[in-house]
C-alpha positions, 0 to 999 in steps of 0.5 A, spaced: 507 477 536 505 472 531 507 474 524 499 474 522 498 479 528 504 483 526 501 484 518 494 485 521 497 490 525 501 493 520 495 494 515 491 497 520 496 502 522 497 504 514 490 504 513 489 509 519 495 513 517 493 514 510 486 516 511 487 521 517 490 527 513 497 528 511 503 524 514 508 529 517 514 527 512 512 528 505 515 523 500 518 524 493 517 519 487 525 518 489 523 515 496 517 511 493 522 508 488 526 506 494 521 503 498 518 499 492 526 497 491 526 495 498 519 491 498 517 496 504 509 495 501 506 498 508 510 504 508 509 505 500 502 505 501 502 510 507 506 515 502 503 514 496 498 520 497 504 524 498 505 525 491 500 530 488 495 528 483 497 531 477 504 528 478 501 521 478 504 518 472 506 511 470 511 510 475 506 512 481 501 507 478 507 502 478 508 503 485 501 503 487 500 496 483 506 493 486 506 495 493 498 493 493 500 486 491 505 486 495 501 487 501 495 483 500 500 477 498 504 478 505 497 478 509 495 472 505 502 468 506 501 470 514 495 465 513 489 469 513 485 469 506 479 473 509 484 479 511 488 478 505 481 479 501 479 485 506 486 488 504 485 488 497 478 490 497 480 496 502 485 498 497 480 498 491 476 503 495 482 507 496 485 507 489 479 505 485 484 505 479 486 498 481 480 495 478 484 496 472 490 492 474 490 486 471 495 483 476 491 486 481 
């Protein structure tokens, strides 16, 4: 499997899982921090919604921004700019606050 195919398959899996209800394991902010520290962008995005809206503070927004940028960049680095653009747009639809992110 090529890197391009792997990245696309990962993205498709992440988007399918994040839009289909709760995952089996609920992650904490500490878990999200560990994923961001490991640069595990897809899994971070998959579990961002484990944190209830009332608890989504500054750190949560930072994890959203970093993981979104990381995922889009990894798709772009795989040599598929159109897929990177689609990924970026899909994340904005899912997380509209990304429109306010200067780096994003």
